C-alpha positions in Angstrom: 73.1 -63.1 159.0 76.0 -65.3 159.4 78.7 -65.2 156.6 80.8 -67.7 155.6 84.3 -66.9 155.6 85.9 -66.9 152.5 88.6 -69.7 151.4 91.8 -68.1 151.2 92.8 -67.2 147.3 96.6 -67.5 148.4 97.9 -69.4 151.4 101.2 -70.4 152.5 101.8 -74.8 151.7 104.4 -76.4 153.0 105.3 -76.8 149.3 106.5 -73.4 149.3 109.0 -73.9 151.8 112.9 -73.5 150.8 114.1 -74.8 154.1 115.7 -71.9 155.5 113.6 -70.7 158.4 113.9 -67.2 158.1 113.2 -66.8 154.4 110.2 -69.1 154.8 108.7 -66.7 157.4 109.6 -63.8 155.3 107.9 -65.6 152.4 104.7 -66.4 154.7 104.6 -62.8 155.6 104.1 -61.8 151.8 101.5 -64.5 151.6 99.8 -63.1 154.0 100.1 -59.4 152.8 98.4 -60.7 149.6 95.5 -62.4 151.5 94.9 -59.4 153.4 94.4 -57.8 150.0 91.9 -60.4 148.7 89.9 -60.3 151.9 89.6 -56.4 151.6 88.1 -57.1 148.1 85.8 -59.6 148.9 84.8 -57.0 151.7 84.3 -54.2 149.1 87.3 -52.6 150.6 90.2 -53.4 148.1 90.2 -49.9 146.9 90.6 -48.5 150.2 93.2 -50.9 151.1 95.1 -50.6 148.2 97.5 -47.5 149.0 97.9 -49.3 152.8 98.8 -52.6 151.2 101.3 -51.4 148.4 103.1 -49.1 151.0 103.3 -52.4 153.6 104.4 -54.6 150.1 107.0 -52.1 149.3 108.4 -52.0 152.7 108.5 -55.5 153.4 109.7 -56.9 149.6 112.5 -54.3 150.1 113.4 -55.6 153.7 113.1 -59.2 152.5 115.0 -59.0 149.4 117.8 -57.4 151.4 117.9 -60.1 153.7 117.8 -62.8 151.2 120.8 -60.5 149.2 122.9 -60.9 152.3 122.6 -64.3 152.6 123.1 -65.0 149.2 126.5 -62.8 149.5 127.7 -64.5 152.6 127.3 -68.0 151.4 128.7 -67.2 148.3 125.7 -68.0 146.2 126.7 -68.2 142.4 123.4 -66.9 141.0 123.4 -63.7 143.0 123.5 -61.6 140.2 120.8 -62.9 138.3 118.6 -63.4 141.2 119.3 -59.8 142.5 118.3 -58.5 139.3 114.7 -60.4 139.7 114.5 -58.8 142.9 115.0 -55.4 141.2 112.6 -55.7 138.6 109.9 -56.9 141.1 110.6 -53.7 143.3 110.3 -51.6 140.1 107.1 -53.0 139.4 105.6 -52.6 142.9 106.6 -48.9 143.1 105.0 -48.3 139.7 101.8 -49.7 140.9 102.3 -47.5 144.1 103.0 -44.7 141.9 99.8 -45.2 139.7 97.7 -46.0 142.6 98.9 -42.4 144.2 98.1 -40.7 141.3 94.5 -41.9 141.8 94.2 -44.9 139.9 92.4 -47.1 142.1 91.1 -49.9 139.7 94.2 -51.7 139.6 93.2 -53.8 142.5 92.9 -57.2 140.8 96.1 -56.5 139.0 98.3 -56.0 142.1 96.7 -59.3 143.5 97.5 -61.3 140.2 100.9 -59.7 140.0 101.8 -60.5 143.7 100.4 -63.9 143.5 102.0 -65.1 140.2 105.5 -63.5 141.1 105.6 -64.9 144.8 104.7 -68.8 143.3 107.2 -68.3 140.5 110.1 -66.8 142.2 109.8 -69.0 145.4 109.3 -72.2 143.6 112.1 -71.5 141.1 114.6 -69.0 142.3 114.6 -69.1 146.1 114.9 -73.0 146.1 118.1 -72.5 144.4 119.2 -70.6 146.9 118.2 -73.1 149.5 119.9 -75.9 147.3 123.2 -74.2 147.2 123.0 -73.6 151.2 122.3 -77.3 151.9 125.3 -78.2 149.4 128.2 -76.2 151.8 
């Protein structure tokens, strides 16, 4: 039986680029993590993949945010403190999801997907673009 390949639910688009190559590459990796979860859900493996995805997401989010925060400090970005608080809130949200999954609450796969996708789109389009704009002015 030949199964059709599902269209990606979340895919990197040029419109998401902020113009800083390493940041754009890191954002692409976050999109890939989200799409990996989507594909696992379509294959009926969402619950099984949840713990691994959350572990990857927590680790990579921390790495990416640390890199972005260093960049903001190095360039004297005036919105650094507010941007860092946004990162902290998302880190906390992802860790809480990870704890819920570890305690056996595996029905939250769709919630994880929605939170990740919405946060990525909102944060990149608004907050991360401001960092890029700041760097272009200097």
